[in-house]
C-alpha positions in Angstrom: 37.0 170.9 -37.2 35.9 174.5 -36.7 36.8 176.2 -33.5 34.4 178.4 -31.5 35.3 182.0 -30.9 36.5 181.3 -27.3 38.9 178.6 -28.5 40.3 181.0 -31.2 40.9 183.7 -28.6 42.6 181.2 -26.3 44.9 180.0 -29.1 45.9 183.6 -29.9 46.6 184.5 -26.2 48.2 181.4 -25.0 51.8 182.6 -25.4 51.2 186.3 -25.2 52.0 186.7 -21.5 49.8 189.8 -21.5 49.3 191.8 -18.3 46.1 191.4 -16.3 43.2 193.7 -17.3 39.9 194.6 -15.6 36.7 193.2 -17.3 33.0 193.4 -16.4 30.8 190.4 -17.1 27.1 191.4 -17.1 24.6 188.6 -17.6 20.9 187.7 -17.6 19.9 184.5 -15.8 16.8 182.4 -16.8 13.8 184.1 -15.1 12.1 180.7 -14.6 14.8 179.8 -12.0 13.5 180.0 -8.4 15.1 183.0 -6.6 17.4 180.7 -4.6 18.5 178.9 -7.7 19.3 182.2 -9.4 21.4 183.2 -6.4 23.1 179.8 -6.4 23.9 180.1 -10.2 25.3 183.6 -9.5 27.5 182.3 -6.7 28.8 179.5 -8.9 29.7 182.0 -11.6 31.3 184.3 -9.1 33.3 181.5 -7.5 34.6 180.4 -10.9 35.7 184.0 -11.8 37.3 184.3 -8.3 39.3 181.2 -8.8 40.7 182.4 -12.1 41.0 186.1 -11.4 40.4 188.6 -8.6 37.0 190.2 -8.1 36.9 194.0 -8.1 33.2 194.7 -7.7 29.8 192.9 -8.2 26.1 193.2 -8.3 23.9 190.3 -7.1 21.0 189.1 -9.2 17.9 191.1 -9.3 14.8 190.2 -11.4 14.1 192.9 -14.0 11.7 193.5 -16.9 13.7 193.4 -20.2 13.4 196.4 -22.5 12.7 193.9 -25.3 12.0 190.2 -25.7 15.0 188.0 -26.1 14.4 184.8 -28.1 16.6 181.8 -27.9 16.5 178.5 -29.8 16.9 175.5 -27.5 16.7 171.8 -28.1 13.1 171.8 -26.9 12.1 174.7 -29.2 12.2 178.5 -29.1 11.9 180.3 -25.8 11.1 184.0 -25.3 12.2 186.0 -22.3 10.5 189.2 -21.2 12.2 189.3 -17.8 15.5 187.9 -16.3 17.7 188.0 -13.3 20.4 190.5 -14.0 23.8 190.3 -12.2 27.4 191.5 -12.9 30.9 190.8 -11.8 33.9 193.0 -12.4 37.2 191.2 -12.2 40.9 191.4 -13.0 42.4 188.6 -15.1 44.9 187.9 -17.8 43.6 187.8 -21.4 44.0 184.0 -21.4 42.0 183.6 -18.2 39.4 186.1 -19.5 38.9 183.9 -22.5 38.2 180.9 -20.2 35.6 182.9 -18.4 33.9 183.9 -21.6 33.9 180.2 -22.8 32.3 179.2 -19.4 29.6 181.9 -19.7 28.9 180.9 -23.2 28.3 177.2 -22.2 26.3 177.9 -19.1 22.6 177.2 -20.0 21.3 179.3 -17.1 22.7 182.4 -18.7 20.4 183.6 -21.5 22.6 186.5 -22.6 25.8 188.1 -21.4 28.0 191.0 -22.3 31.7 191.4 -21.4 33.4 194.8 -21.3 36.8 196.1 -20.7 36.7 198.6 -17.8 38.8 200.0 -15.0 38.8 199.3 -11.2 37.6 202.8 -10.5 34.6 202.6 -12.9 33.6 199.1 -11.5 33.8 200.3 -7.9 31.8 203.4 -8.8 29.1 201.3 -10.4 28.9 199.2 -7.2 28.6 202.3 -5.1 25.9 203.7 -7.3 24.0 200.4 -7.1 24.3 200.3 -3.3 23.1 203.9 -3.1 20.1 203.3 -5.4 19.1 200.3 -3.2 19.1 202.5 -0.1 17.1 205.3 -1.7 13.3 204.7 -1.3 11.3 205.0 -4.6 8.8 207.8 -4.7 5.2 207.0 -5.8 3.2 209.3 -8.0 0.6 210.2 -5.4 3.3 211.0 -2.8 3.9 214.7 -2.3 6.6 215.8 0.1 5.6 218.3 2.8 8.2 220.8 1.6 6.4 221.1 -1.8 3.1 222.0 -0.1 4.9 224.6 2.0 6.7 226.0 -1.1 3.4 226.3 -3.0 1.8 228.2 -0.1 4.8 230.6 0.1 4.7 231.2 -3.7 1.0 232.1 -3.6 1.7 234.7 -0.9 4.5 236.2 -3.0 2.6 236.5 -6.2 0.6 239.8 -6.1 
């Protein structure tokens, strides 16, 4: 019987006794989930990762427009996704535990796509800080012109002779 990729990795790492490493799991959740269900799904994934490894940093789900359409074949037919809830969790775990997390993410039907990266604690914490900063910074609209720009334009007109 053929093994899936996660099972092969687990077999290779079972006796390795490798040191823990820091990984980052980024994933898109089904956009048709109600917001509360998306948060619940994220919390379940986060809890599973926390039980296996230690969480370094995280980004809660936010609904985003995708850069391109993701198509997925399901038992009911093909589904296309133009948006999704994006979330991420950076965690420290042994390679064997990491393989368990990947297998779990691969079997979770609420996750439409995921990526898993090797990272560092510093990079993960920096990403969390940048996310927090971007959430605090208000977005500027096109029609909005700061007062300082108008004052600067007036000053420049007086200087040009």
